[in-house]
C-alpha positions as CSV (number, residue, x, y, z in Angstrom):
1,M,205.4,-19.7,7.8
2,K,205.6,-16.0,7.7
3,P,207.7,-13.3,5.8
4,I,210.4,-11.3,7.6
5,G,212.2,-9.2,6.0
6,G,211.9,-10.3,2.5
7,I,212.6,-13.7,3.5
8,V,209.8,-16.3,5.0
9,I,210.8,-17.9,8.3
10,A,209.2,-20.9,9.9
11,G,207.3,-19.9,12.8
12,G,207.4,-23.5,14.4
13,L,210.5,-24.3,13.8
14,I,213.3,-27.5,13.8
15,L,221.6,-29.6,15.4
16,A,226.9,-26.9,19.5
17,A,229.6,-27.4,17.3
18,L,232.0,-25.0,14.9
19,A,233.9,-26.5,12.6
20,L,236.2,-29.3,14.1
21,A,239.5,-27.7,12.8
22,K,238.6,-24.6,14.8
23,K,237.6,-26.8,17.9
24,A,235.0,-24.1,19.1
25,K,232.0,-25.9,20.6
26,G,233.3,-29.0,18.6
27,G,232.1,-32.5,18.3
28,L,230.7,-32.6,14.8
29,S,232.9,-34.2,12.0
30,S,234.2,-32.0,9.3
31,R,233.7,-34.3,6.8
32,Y,230.3,-32.4,5.4
33,G,232.5,-29.3,5.1
34,G,232.3,-28.1,8.8
35,I,230.0,-25.4,10.2
36,S,230.7,-22.1,7.9
37,E,229.8,-19.7,10.8
38,F,228.0,-19.3,14.2
39,I,225.4,-16.9,14.2
40,A,223.3,-17.0,17.7
41,A,219.6,-16.8,17.6
42,S,217.9,-14.5,19.8
43,H,215.5,-16.8,21.0
44,F,216.3,-20.4,22.7
45,Q,216.5,-22.0,25.9
46,A,219.9,-22.4,27.9
47,A,220.4,-26.0,29.1
48,N,222.9,-28.3,29.3
49,R,221.7,-31.5,27.1
50,T,223.5,-34.4,26.6
51,A,221.0,-36.9,25.2
52,I,219.3,-36.3,22.3
53,G,217.0,-38.9,20.6
54,L,215.5,-37.0,17.5
55,I,216.4,-35.0,14.6
56,V,213.4,-33.0,13.2
57,I,213.7,-31.8,9.5
58,H,212.6,-28.5,8.1
59,T,212.6,-26.2,5.2
60,T,213.1,-22.4,5.6
61,E,210.5,-21.5,2.6
62,A,213.3,-19.1,1.8
63,P,214.5,-18.9,-1.8
64,K,217.2,-22.0,-2.8
65,T,220.7,-20.2,-2.9
66,D,224.3,-20.8,-1.3
67,H,223.4,-18.0,1.1
68,T,220.1,-18.9,2.5
69,A,221.7,-20.3,5.6
70,H,223.5,-17.2,6.3
71,D,220.2,-14.9,5.5
72,V,217.9,-16.7,7.5
73,A,220.2,-17.0,10.5
74,T,220.8,-13.2,10.3
75,N,217.2,-12.7,10.1
76,W,216.8,-14.3,13.5
77,T,219.4,-12.5,14.9
78,A,218.2,-9.0,14.0
79,L,214.7,-9.4,14.5
80,P,214.5,-10.7,18.1
81,T,210.6,-10.5,18.5
82,T,210.9,-13.6,15.7
83,Q,210.7,-16.3,18.5
84,V,211.6,-19.1,16.3
85,S,215.3,-21.2,16.1
86,A,216.8,-24.1,14.8
87,H,220.3,-25.4,15.8
88,Y,221.3,-25.7,11.9
89,I,220.6,-24.0,8.6
90,V,222.1,-26.0,5.4
91,D,221.9,-24.6,1.8
92,S,223.9,-25.9,-1.3
93,D,227.3,-24.6,0.3
94,H,227.0,-24.0,3.8
95,V,225.9,-25.2,7.2
96,V,225.2,-22.4,9.6
97,Q,224.6,-23.0,13.2
98,T,222.5,-20.7,15.2
99,V,221.9,-22.5,18.5
100,Q,224.4,-24.7,20.6
101,E,223.1,-28.3,20.5
102,K,223.4,-28.6,24.6
103,D,220.6,-25.7,24.3
104,I,216.6,-26.1,23.2
105,A,216.0,-24.3,20.0
106,F,212.5,-23.2,19.0
107,H,211.7,-25.2,16.1
108,A,208.7,-27.9,16.2
109,R,206.0,-27.2,18.7
110,G,204.3,-31.0,20.0
111,G,204.7,-32.8,23.3
112,N,208.0,-32.0,24.5
113,V,210.0,-32.3,21.0
114,N,211.8,-29.4,21.5
115,A,213.4,-30.5,24.6
116,I,214.9,-33.8,23.1
117,S,215.7,-32.9,19.8
118,I,218.0,-31.0,17.1
119,G,216.5,-29.1,14.6
120,V,217.7,-29.0,10.9
121,E,216.7,-26.3,8.8
122,H,217.2,-26.5,4.7
123,A,216.8,-23.9,2.1
124,G,213.5,-24.1,0.0
125,S,209.9,-24.5,0.3
126,A,208.0,-27.6,1.3
127,G,205.5,-27.1,-1.8
128,Q,208.3,-28.4,-3.7
129,S,207.5,-31.5,-6.2
130,A,209.9,-34.5,-6.3
131,A,211.6,-33.6,-9.6
132,Q,212.4,-30.2,-7.6
133,W,213.9,-32.2,-4.6
134,D,216.0,-34.1,-7.2
135,D,217.4,-30.8,-9.1
136,A,221.4,-29.8,-8.7
137,F,220.9,-27.5,-5.8
138,N,218.8,-29.9,-3.6
139,S,221.2,-32.7,-4.4
140,A,224.0,-30.6,-3.0
141,M,221.9,-29.7,0.0
142,L,220.6,-33.0,0.9
143,A,224.1,-34.7,0.5
144,R,225.7,-31.9,2.9
145,S,222.6,-32.3,5.1
146,A,222.3,-35.7,5.4
147,S,226.5,-36.0,6.2
148,L,225.9,-33.6,9.0
149,V,222.9,-35.7,10.4
150,A,225.1,-39.0,10.2
151,S,227.7,-37.4,12.3
152,L,224.8,-36.3,15.0
153,C,223.0,-39.7,14.4
154,E,226.5,-41.5,15.4
155,R,227.4,-38.8,18.4
156,Y,224.2,-39.3,20.3
157,A,223.0,-42.7,19.0
158,I,220.3,-42.1,17.0
159,P,218.7,-44.9,14.9
160,V,219.2,-43.6,11.3
161,V,215.3,-44.5,10.4
162,W,212.5,-41.8,9.6
163,L,209.9,-41.7,12.1
164,A,206.0,-41.7,11.4
165,P,203.6,-39.4,13.6
166,A,202.8,-42.5,15.9
167,D,206.5,-43.1,16.2
168,V,207.2,-39.8,17.2
169,R,204.1,-39.6,19.7
170,A,204.9,-43.0,21.2
171,G,208.8,-41.3,21.8
172,K,211.0,-43.3,19.4
173,R,214.1,-42.4,18.8
174,G,215.2,-41.3,14.7
175,I,214.7,-38.6,12.2
176,T,211.5,-37.0,11.2
177,G,209.7,-34.0,9.9
178,H,208.1,-31.0,11.2
179,A,205.2,-32.1,9.4
180,E,205.5,-35.7,11.3
181,V,205.7,-33.6,14.7
182,T,202.7,-31.5,13.7
183,Q,200.5,-34.9,13.0
184,A,201.7,-36.4,15.8
185,F,200.6,-34.0,18.5
186,A,197.6,-32.3,16.4
187,V,199.3,-29.3,16.7
188,P,197.0,-26.1,15.8
189,N,198.1,-24.0,13.2
190,G,201.0,-26.4,12.6
191,H,203.5,-26.6,9.8
192,G,203.7,-29.3,6.7
193,D,207.3,-28.8,5.8
194,P,209.6,-30.6,4.8
195,G,206.8,-31.2,2.4
196,A,204.8,-34.7,1.0
197,A,207.3,-34.9,-1.7
198,F,210.5,-34.6,0.4
199,P,212.4,-37.8,-0.6
200,R,212.3,-39.3,2.9
201,A,213.8,-42.4,2.0
202,R,216.5,-41.1,-0.4
203,Y,217.6,-38.8,2.8
204,I,217.7,-41.9,4.9
205,A,219.7,-43.7,2.4
206,L,221.9,-40.5,2.2
207,V,222.6,-40.4,6.1
208,K,223.3,-43.9,6.4
209,G,225.8,-43.6,3.0
210,S,227.6,-40.7,5.1
211,A,227.9,-42.5,8.3
212,S,231.5,-43.6,9.0
């Protein structure tokens, strides 16, 4: 992660729909609050993907605020030399989309992960403790994220399971972290988000609980 314009941006970043009510680039359920806004990232690869097998969870290394999603997305757009992107950025109150799901975001180096995945960024840092991940801000953010990811898993028939590095390397379908991608492919100078204390089991339970 490296600081850009006062916000730390993940250099190795890890979901196309606007709010269902707007029916623009649609597809996702509005039950998680819908897409707050679409702020196009400067760097992504145009594609026409219809099959997604992996969702990669990230942390932005930016402050935990209710406008972090907007701020990070704006930085990616304003600084075209920052060759990183993710499909979605989530904070406690918002989901901001920056890359359409059919296109490839640059969020997780290693194997062909970017080509087959959707990246979901979260406000906050990978260095948080278990207690910090359980605070009010993160609880709200993870619930919002879980609803988003549940909708994605339903639409792309992705199993709601957390994948270990060996699973990612073997090409299994599911949900994983940037750290697991780094370990799976021994990525030089790779990233460790969302961190060792990220509540993986609780997050999977939240996703399952959000499924329709």
